[in-house]
C-alpha positions as CSV (number, residue, x, y, z in Angstrom):
1,M,19.3,3.5,5.6
2,P,19.1,0.9,2.7
3,E,22.1,-0.8,4.3
4,V,20.0,-2.1,7.2
5,L,17.5,-3.9,5.1
6,A,19.3,-7.2,5.2
7,A,19.4,-7.1,9.0
8,V,15.7,-6.4,9.2
9,A,15.0,-9.2,6.7
10,A,17.0,-11.6,8.8
11,E,15.3,-10.5,12.0
12,E,11.9,-11.0,10.3
13,R,12.9,-14.4,9.0
14,V,12.2,-13.5,5.4
15,L,15.8,-13.5,4.1
16,D,15.3,-16.9,2.4
17,H,12.6,-15.4,0.3
18,L,14.7,-12.6,-1.0
19,T,17.8,-12.4,-3.2
20,L,19.6,-9.3,-2.1
21,T,22.4,-7.7,-4.1
22,A,25.0,-5.0,-3.7
23,E,27.0,-3.1,-6.3
24,P,30.4,-4.7,-5.8
25,G,29.1,-8.1,-7.1
26,V,27.3,-9.8,-4.2
27,I,24.2,-11.8,-5.0
28,G,22.2,-13.5,-2.2
29,G,22.9,-14.1,1.4
30,M,23.0,-11.2,3.9
31,P,24.8,-8.1,2.6
32,Q,26.6,-6.1,5.2
33,G,26.6,-2.3,5.9
34,S,28.8,0.5,7.2
35,L,32.5,-0.1,6.6
36,D,31.7,-3.7,5.6
37,F,29.5,-2.6,2.7
38,G,30.1,-4.7,-0.4
39,A,30.6,-7.9,1.6
40,A,28.0,-10.4,2.5
41,I,27.4,-13.5,4.6
42,N,26.4,-16.8,2.9
43,T,26.4,-15.4,-0.6
44,Q,24.9,-17.4,-3.4
45,A,27.2,-15.9,-6.0
46,L,30.0,-13.2,-6.2
47,L,30.4,-11.5,-9.6
48,H,32.8,-9.1,-11.0
49,Q,31.5,-5.6,-10.6
50,N,31.1,-5.0,-14.3
51,Q,29.0,-8.1,-14.6
52,Q,26.8,-7.0,-11.7
53,F,26.2,-3.8,-13.6
54,D,25.3,-5.7,-16.7
55,F,22.7,-7.3,-14.6
56,Y,21.4,-4.0,-13.3
57,D,21.5,-2.3,-16.7
58,G,19.5,-5.2,-18.2
59,G,16.6,-4.6,-15.8
60,G,17.3,-7.6,-13.5
61,L,16.1,-5.9,-10.3
62,D,12.5,-6.2,-9.2
63,L,13.0,-3.7,-6.5
64,A,15.8,-1.3,-5.5
65,C,16.2,0.5,-2.2
66,L,18.4,3.6,-2.3
67,G,19.2,6.6,-0.2
68,M,18.1,10.2,-0.6
69,A,19.8,13.5,0.3
70,E,17.5,15.9,-1.5
71,V,14.0,15.4,-3.0
72,D,11.9,18.0,-4.8
73,G,8.2,18.3,-5.6
74,R,8.6,16.6,-9.0
75,G,10.2,13.5,-7.4
76,N,13.7,14.3,-8.4
77,V,16.4,13.0,-6.1
78,N,20.0,14.3,-5.5
79,V,22.7,12.2,-3.9
80,S,25.6,13.4,-5.9
81,R,26.3,17.2,-5.4
82,F,26.1,19.6,-2.4
83,G,27.6,23.0,-3.0
84,P,31.3,22.7,-3.8
85,R,31.2,19.0,-2.6
86,L,30.9,16.5,-5.4
87,A,29.9,13.2,-3.9
88,G,29.3,11.5,-7.2
89,A,26.5,9.2,-8.3
90,G,28.3,5.8,-8.2
91,G,25.9,3.1,-9.4
92,F,22.9,5.1,-8.3
93,I,21.9,6.1,-11.8
94,N,22.3,2.6,-13.3
95,I,20.2,1.1,-10.5
96,S,17.5,3.7,-10.3
97,Q,17.0,3.9,-14.1
98,N,16.4,0.2,-14.6
99,A,14.8,-1.3,-11.4
100,R,11.1,-2.0,-11.8
101,R,10.2,-0.5,-8.4
102,L,12.1,2.0,-6.3
103,V,12.1,2.9,-2.6
104,F,14.2,5.9,-1.5
105,A,14.8,5.7,2.2
106,G,16.2,8.2,4.6
107,T,15.4,10.7,7.4
108,F,13.0,13.5,6.8
109,T,15.5,16.2,7.8
110,T,19.2,16.0,8.7
111,G,21.7,17.8,10.9
112,G,20.9,17.2,14.6
113,L,17.6,15.3,14.1
114,K,16.6,13.3,17.2
115,V,13.5,11.0,17.2
116,A,12.0,9.1,20.0
117,I,9.5,6.1,19.8
118,E,7.2,6.2,22.9
119,G,4.3,3.8,23.3
120,G,4.2,3.1,19.6
121,H,4.2,6.8,18.7
122,V,6.9,8.9,17.0
123,R,8.0,12.1,18.8
124,I,10.4,14.6,17.2
125,V,12.7,15.5,20.1
126,S,15.0,17.8,18.0
127,E,14.3,18.7,14.4
128,G,17.1,18.6,11.9
129,S,18.6,21.9,10.8
130,T,18.7,21.0,7.1
131,R,15.6,20.3,4.9
132,K,15.8,17.4,2.6
133,F,12.5,18.0,0.8
134,V,13.4,21.2,-1.2
135,E,12.0,23.4,-3.9
136,A,14.6,22.2,-6.4
137,V,17.4,19.6,-6.0
138,E,20.9,21.0,-6.6
139,Q,21.6,18.2,-9.0
140,I,19.3,15.6,-10.6
141,T,20.7,12.1,-9.9
142,F,17.2,10.6,-10.3
143,N,14.6,12.1,-12.7
144,G,11.0,11.9,-11.5
145,A,9.4,12.9,-14.8
146,L,11.4,10.2,-16.6
147,A,10.3,7.6,-14.0
148,I,6.6,8.6,-14.5
149,G,7.1,8.2,-18.3
150,K,8.4,4.7,-17.8
151,Q,5.6,3.9,-15.2
152,Q,8.1,3.0,-12.5
153,S,6.7,2.5,-9.0
154,V,8.5,5.1,-6.8
155,H,8.2,5.6,-3.0
156,Y,10.0,7.8,-0.5
157,V,10.1,6.4,3.0
158,T,11.1,8.4,6.1
159,E,10.8,7.9,9.8
160,R,7.7,10.0,10.0
161,C,5.9,9.7,6.6
162,V,5.8,8.0,3.2
163,F,5.4,9.7,-0.2
164,R,4.5,8.2,-3.6
165,L,5.4,9.6,-7.0
166,V,2.4,10.3,-9.2
167,P,2.0,12.2,-12.4
168,R,1.0,15.4,-10.5
169,G,4.1,15.2,-8.2
170,L,4.8,13.9,-4.7
171,Q,1.8,12.5,-2.8
172,L,1.8,12.1,0.9
173,I,0.2,8.6,1.5
174,E,1.2,7.6,5.1
175,V,2.0,9.3,8.3
176,A,3.5,7.8,11.5
177,P,1.4,7.6,14.6
178,G,2.0,10.7,16.8
179,I,3.1,12.9,13.9
180,D,1.1,16.0,13.1
181,I,1.0,16.7,9.3
182,E,1.1,20.5,9.6
183,R,3.6,20.8,12.4
184,D,6.0,17.9,11.7
185,I,5.8,17.5,7.9
186,L,4.5,20.5,5.9
187,A,6.3,23.0,8.1
188,H,9.7,21.4,7.2
189,M,9.1,21.1,3.4
190,A,9.8,23.7,0.7
191,F,6.8,22.6,-1.3
192,R,3.3,21.3,-0.6
193,P,2.7,17.6,-1.5
194,I,-0.6,16.2,-2.7
195,L,-2.7,15.3,0.4
196,D,-5.4,13.0,-0.9
197,H,-6.2,9.8,1.1
198,V,-3.5,10.0,3.8
199,K,-3.5,7.0,6.1
200,A,-1.5,5.8,9.1
201,M,1.8,3.9,8.7
202,D,1.7,0.3,9.9
203,A,1.8,0.5,13.7
204,R,4.1,-2.6,13.9
205,I,7.0,-0.6,12.5
206,F,7.1,1.4,15.8
207,R,7.1,-1.5,18.2
208,S,10.2,-3.1,19.6
209,K,9.3,-6.7,18.7
210,A,9.4,-8.2,15.3
211,M,6.6,-7.2,12.9
212,G,5.7,-10.8,11.9
213,L,6.6,-10.3,8.2
214,S,7.3,-14.0,7.8
215,A,3.8,-15.0,8.8
216,L,2.4,-12.3,6.5
217,L,4.5,-13.5,3.6
218,L,3.5,-17.1,4.2
219,D,-0.2,-16.1,4.4
220,L,0.1,-14.3,1.0
221,Q,1.8,-17.2,-0.6
222,L,-0.7,-19.7,0.8
223,A,-3.7,-17.5,-0.3
224,D,-2.4,-17.8,-3.9
225,R,-2.9,-21.6,-3.5
226,L,-6.7,-21.2,-2.9
227,S,-9.2,-20.8,-5.7
228,Y,-13.0,-20.5,-5.1
229,D,-15.5,-21.4,-7.8
230,A,-18.6,-19.5,-6.7
231,E,-20.8,-20.9,-9.4
232,R,-20.2,-24.5,-8.3
233,N,-19.4,-23.5,-4.6
234,V,-16.2,-25.5,-4.8
235,L,-13.0,-24.5,-3.0
236,F,-9.9,-25.8,-4.9
237,V,-6.7,-25.9,-2.8
238,N,-3.2,-26.6,-4.3
239,F,-0.9,-28.0,-1.6
240,E,1.5,-29.4,-4.2
241,H,5.1,-29.4,-3.0
242,M,4.1,-27.3,0.0
243,A,6.0,-28.0,3.3
244,I,4.6,-27.7,6.8
245,A,7.8,-27.3,8.9
246,S,6.7,-25.2,11.9
247,I,3.7,-24.5,14.1
248,E,3.7,-21.1,12.4
249,D,3.0,-22.8,9.1
250,V,0.0,-24.6,10.7
251,D,-1.3,-21.4,12.1
252,S,-0.9,-19.7,8.7
253,V,-3.1,-22.4,7.0
254,R,-5.8,-21.9,9.7
255,R,-5.7,-18.1,9.3
256,V,-5.9,-18.1,5.5
257,F,-8.8,-20.7,5.4
258,D,-10.6,-18.8,8.1
259,A,-10.4,-15.5,6.2
260,L,-11.6,-16.9,2.9
261,C,-14.3,-19.2,4.2
262,L,-15.8,-16.6,6.5
263,K,-15.8,-14.2,3.5
264,I,-17.7,-16.8,1.4
265,G,-20.2,-17.2,4.1
266,R,-21.5,-20.7,3.5
267,K,-20.1,-24.2,3.6
268,V,-18.2,-25.2,0.5
269,A,-17.1,-28.4,-1.2
270,L,-13.3,-28.9,-0.9
271,V,-11.0,-30.4,-3.4
272,A,-7.4,-30.4,-2.2
273,N,-4.2,-31.5,-4.1
274,Y,-1.6,-33.0,-1.7
275,D,0.9,-34.1,-4.4
276,G,4.4,-33.7,-3.1
277,F,3.1,-32.3,0.2
278,R,5.6,-32.6,3.1
279,L,4.6,-32.6,6.8
280,D,7.1,-32.6,9.7
281,E,6.3,-35.7,11.7
282,A,6.3,-33.8,15.0
283,L,3.6,-31.5,13.6
284,G,1.2,-34.2,12.5
285,D,-1.2,-34.0,15.5
286,A,-1.4,-30.1,15.4
287,Y,-1.9,-30.1,11.6
288,F,-4.6,-32.7,11.4
289,E,-6.5,-31.3,14.5
290,M,-6.5,-28.0,12.5
291,V,-7.7,-29.8,9.4
292,G,-10.5,-31.5,11.3
293,E,-11.6,-28.1,12.8
294,L,-11.7,-26.5,9.4
295,Q,-13.7,-29.4,7.9
296,S,-16.4,-29.3,10.6
297,K,-16.8,-25.5,10.3
298,Y,-16.5,-24.8,6.6
299,Y,-16.9,-27.9,4.4
300,S,-20.1,-29.5,3.1
301,S,-17.9,-32.2,1.6
302,A,-14.1,-32.7,1.2
303,T,-12.1,-34.8,-1.2
304,R,-8.3,-34.9,-1.4
305,Y,-5.9,-36.5,-3.8
306,T,-2.2,-37.4,-4.1
307,T,-0.2,-39.9,-6.1
308,S,1.7,-40.8,-3.0
309,A,0.3,-44.0,-1.5
310,F,2.0,-43.2,1.8
311,M,0.3,-39.7,2.0
312,R,-3.1,-41.2,1.0
313,A,-2.8,-43.6,3.9
314,K,-1.6,-40.9,6.3
315,L,-4.4,-38.5,5.3
316,G,-7.0,-41.2,5.5
317,S,-6.0,-42.6,8.9
318,S,-5.4,-39.2,10.5
319,L,-8.7,-37.7,9.4
320,H,-10.7,-40.9,10.2
321,S,-9.3,-40.9,13.8
322,R,-10.6,-37.4,14.2
323,H,-14.0,-38.3,12.9
324,A,-13.5,-36.2,9.7
325,A,-14.6,-37.5,6.3
326,A,-11.5,-39.1,4.7
327,H,-12.2,-39.3,1.0
328,V,-8.6,-39.5,-0.4
329,F,-7.9,-40.4,-4.0
330,E,-5.0,-40.8,-6.4
331,T,-5.9,-38.3,-9.0
332,R,-7.8,-35.1,-9.4
333,A,-10.2,-36.7,-11.8
334,E,-11.2,-39.3,-9.2
335,A,-11.6,-36.6,-6.6
336,T,-13.8,-34.4,-8.7
337,D,-15.9,-37.4,-10.0
338,F,-16.6,-38.4,-6.4
339,L,-17.6,-34.8,-5.7
340,R,-20.0,-34.8,-8.6
341,T,-21.5,-38.1,-7.5
342,R,-21.9,-36.9,-3.9
343,S,-23.5,-33.7,-5.0
344,R,-26.1,-35.6,-7.1
345,V,-26.9,-37.8,-4.1
346,E,-27.2,-34.9,-1.7
347,L,-29.4,-32.9,-4.0
348,T,-31.8,-35.8,-4.7
349,P,-35.0,-35.8,-2.5
């Protein structure tokens, strides 16, 4: 299952935000799977394998996604030995020991498992003949207790549910729509997981269209650029070096401002940094229409600043033509001084 992550990332248009790696030495680009595992398209670098493992052993991975053949109630994972068959651990141990966060991905059972997605719900057509969640793994390739001691974040993702490793053991945290916990999960496990606070898996996973992860990621990145000072009722926005390159980017700005300003519940004074801001010329009308709408709905006053004379002129003329206040300055100090002056005037009887 981990081999398909790159394809999903590309489909969701988030590949540029990730640096994916594979054991043979690939860094960046789009790693391939199946018989092409170890190769990649548009790699950023290709290292010798021993150098790649120096990177892994040194804790270079923020997140690792690995397979799982057997899992027990203590969070141990086996991918290396099954009866007389010794598959070997490969780089599994190096990666799982040193990545900050781990996701083990695979089917819930194996051996004839058939699953159907119908109307956004999961239906088990034919259950697998072999359990993967067992009383005790045959060989420990990943040690759950050691991970807890190191405070690693560890999740186990299947087609029907998600578990998280906690000090007490494996906790069931998410269930796919259409799945019955007793019938489809507990009946096919050799141990009983912790069942506190189980919620539904994201419904977008089970739809045929893209999940919209690029918009979600952009919203999260943009939300980090907003800071609200409740005491002064000022919303600071840092658009420095931000690029608006698509209509989706414009929509993201609208969504993030709507969410925050509605939560605040009153009009705010805006101070926005436009230094290094880049706006695709074809999107100018859509962007400034959106800015004007936000200003009329959410701002008691608005000041903007940028060292670019061209951007100051662009902001000023575009906002003025839409009957929005166009107070655009060169520096933050000028913008905040104007805000203080305006506040004194507005508050004076």
